[in-house]
N, C-alpha and C positions, 0 to 999 in steps of 0.2 A: 968743803967741810961744813960751811955755814948752811948751804942749800940742803945738805944731807940731814943736818940737825933740824932744820925747818920741816923737812919731809917726815922725819921720825916724830917730831912734835905734833904735826897734823894727824899722823896715823894714830898716835896715842889719844889725841883729842877725839877723833872719830870713834875709836873703840869705846872710850868712856861715855860719849854721847849715846851710842847704840845701847850700851849697858843700862844707862839711865832710862832710855825710852822703854826698854824691856821691863825694867822694874816698875815703871808707871802703869803697865798693863795689869789688869786684874788677872790673877792666875786662873788657869783652866785645867781641870782634870778630866781625862778621857779614860774610860774603862772599855776594854775589849772583851767580849765573851763569845765563845765559839768553839770550833774544832781545830783539827791539825793543820788545816790550810792557813790558819791565822796564828797559831800558837808559837811560843818560844820553844826551841828544840834543845834536847840534851846534846852534849858534845859528841856522844857516840852516834848521833843521827846525822851529823853534818856530812855533806853540804845541804841536806834537807833544811829548808828555811820556811817558816810561816811568814806571811806578808806583814803581820804585826810587828815583826822584828825590825825591818828597815823603816817601817812607818814612823817609829819613834823619833828617828833622826831628821825628819823633814820639818820639824817645828822648832821655834825659838824657845828660850829658856822659860817662858811664861806658861808653857804647856807641859803637863806631866801625864804620861801614859802608863796605865797599869794593864798589863796583858794577862787576863785570867783564862784565856782560851786554853783548851787542853786536847791533846791527841785522842781521837776515838770517841769524843763525846757528842751526844745528841742533846736536844732540848730536854728530853726525858732524863737521861743519866746526869746531865749537868745539874738539874734540880735535885734528883734523888741522892746524889753524892754530896749535897750541901755545898755546892760551889757557887750557887747564886746568892744564898743568904748573906755571906760575908760582904759581897759587893753591895747588896741592897742596904745593909746596915751602915755602910760607910758613905753612901751617896749623899751629896750635899746639893743644894739648889744650884742650877746651872752647870753641873757636871754633865758630861756626855756619856752615853752608853751605846757602843756600836755592837749590834747583835747579828751574828752570822752563823747559822747552823744549816743543816739539810743533808750533808753527805752521809751521815750515819742514821739520821732519822728515817731516811727513805729506804733503807736496806732491810728487808723482812727477815733475813737470816741472822741479823745481829741481835741476839737475845738480850733484853735489858736496855737496848738502845733504840731498836725500831720504834717509831712513833707513828701512829696512824695519822692520816691527814687531819682528822678532827682534833686529835691530841696536839699535833704540831701547831695548828692554828691557835688552840687554847693556850699553849705554852708561850708562843710569841706574844700573844695578847697580854699574858701575865707579866712578862718582862717589861712590856711597854707601860702597862697601867701601874705596876709597882714602882717603876722608875719615875714616872710622873708624880706619884704620890709623895715622892721625896723632893720634888721640884727639879729633877734631872731631865735631860733631853735625850730620849731614845732615838736611835737611828737604825732602821732595818736594812739589812743587806741580803740579797739573794745569794745562794752558794756560788762560789767561783766554779768555772767550767772545768770539767775533765777534758783532756786532750783526746778527741775522738773525731775521725774524719771518715767519710764514705769513699768508695772507689773513685768517685769523681773529684775528690779533693775538697769536698764541702764539709765544713765543721758540723758536727751533730750534737745536739743538746742531750744531756743525760739527767737533767733536774726539772724537766718541764712541770710536773705536777707540784713539786714542793716549792719551786720558784714562784709558780702562780699563786700559791697560798700566801707567800710572803707579800707579794704585790697586793693581794686582796686585803690582808690585814692592814697593810700600810694605808691603803685607800680608805678602809672603813674607820680606822682610828686616827686618820690624818697625821700619819707619821712620815717624816722625810725618808725617802727610799733611795738606796744606792743599788742599782740593778747590776750587780757584779756578774751574774750569769750572762746577761746580754753583752756587757762591756768586755768581758774576758773572751767570750766567743768571737766577738768582732776582732779582737787582737789576734787570736789564733788564726782566724780566716785571713787576716792581712799577712800574717807571717807564712801561712801555708803548712802542709803536713810535715815537711822536712825541717824547716827552720824553727818551727815551734817546739821541736824536741829540746832545743836549747834552754827552754824555760822549766823543764820538768826533770825529775830524777831518773835520768838515763846515764848509766855508767857502764863501761866495759869491764870485764873481769880484770882485776889488778890495777884499775885506774885510780881507786881510792882505798886507803886502808880500812875504812869503816865498812866497805862493801867488796870484800875480796872476790866474791863470785859475780860481781856486777849487779845491776838492777835496771829494770824497765818499769817505771812507775809514771803513769799518766794522770795521777791525781795530785801528787805532792810536788812542791816547787823546789828548785835549787835557789841559790842566792840571786841570780839574775831574774828568775821568774817571780820570786817574792817581791823584788824591787819593782818590777813592772806592774804587779797587782797593786802594790801600795800606791804607785803613781796614778793608777786608775781611780782609787779611792780619793786621793788628794784632788784630782781633777773634778770629781763630783762634789767634794766639799766646797770647792770654788763655785761650781755651777749652782749649788743650793744656797750660796751666799751665807754660809754659817759664820759665826764669830771666829771659828777656828781658821777660816781662810786668811785672815789678816796675820795669823801667827805662823804661816808656812814660810820657811826660810827661802828667800829668793836668791837664785844663783848670782854671784857677782859678775858684772859685765867686764869684759876685757877693756 
């Protein structure tokens, strides 16, 4: 009994110490702006999951994440619908802004959302410059990969032009870049054509009540896919040595 009480006491002390250390850290706020691959989903869309949803839970209590990404948005429509202005108004020095668009910007048939390469570059630059004007830290992300393989089982890129624009803007404006297009393509290639299906919205008819007819969607992620994409982002946060890296919750060792 005495040993058990000592163990419980040590556990409580450790918990209190961890809580104290977290409270000593300056709070960090992270804003996410982007499209459906990042956004929070409605209940009727489940199991579709944006990578911004699990992303929230990888940090300690000193980090607050606001996910402003929205299904179907491009840089053009995000600005036109006044979704950027509230983020900008609330930005404080040292906040982070993670910027990931491209899926809708690049599709010419999407009226009101299609963004020419020149407009896309200008819009990304605007997000960066206006974030910096508030003392915030913008981070540019290339769009995550769609699941596409050729007959030889080699993953095929679908964002080449628009990903290249993100890289160019990041280089010109000296913005940290997370190249999700390349990183996610590498993950898909590692998994292969068949196994990578497990990351995307592929459901048989009757498998889920939200999709009675089934679905085959190689753009949007399920819960596993979203978590894998969030982990790619987290790995790059560490590689870029951001302040956020010290706030990532480390798994407990056995």
